[in-house]
C-alpha angles and dihedrals in degrees: 000000000000119000114235115247113241126205135174121241114187122224087241091057091051091046092049091051090049091051092049092051091047091050092049092051090048092051090048090052093047092048091050091052091048092050091050090051086058090048091252131115139207115241104246094213096044101040109080139152108247124200108228095218116195140142091297097039107059104158121119121243134166095246116044099151139042141184120235126172093346094310128108118222115199143133111292137174113260134178124225127215091271091057095251118140123230140159116265132175105243140153124252106247095212113087117244114223125210 
């Protein structure tokens, strides 16, 4: 039987994540109100809050990528100047066609 991996999450880390989610939801609400004032609306199925996961942001969320103007933004492997690989949030340079 496999032993469960344990890890420590500080109260500060949990609080910071809570604050970031709350800020994102507040911005989404404000943006929706602004669009309505301009007689526009956000598409409820297409407008999502995406977690820009990279080497410093390692949490797991449902949405970690998004499409914008025919490009896909998502976590990708990158290499720094020292030749070390890490995860970075970048766009896919090849256009996506509908």
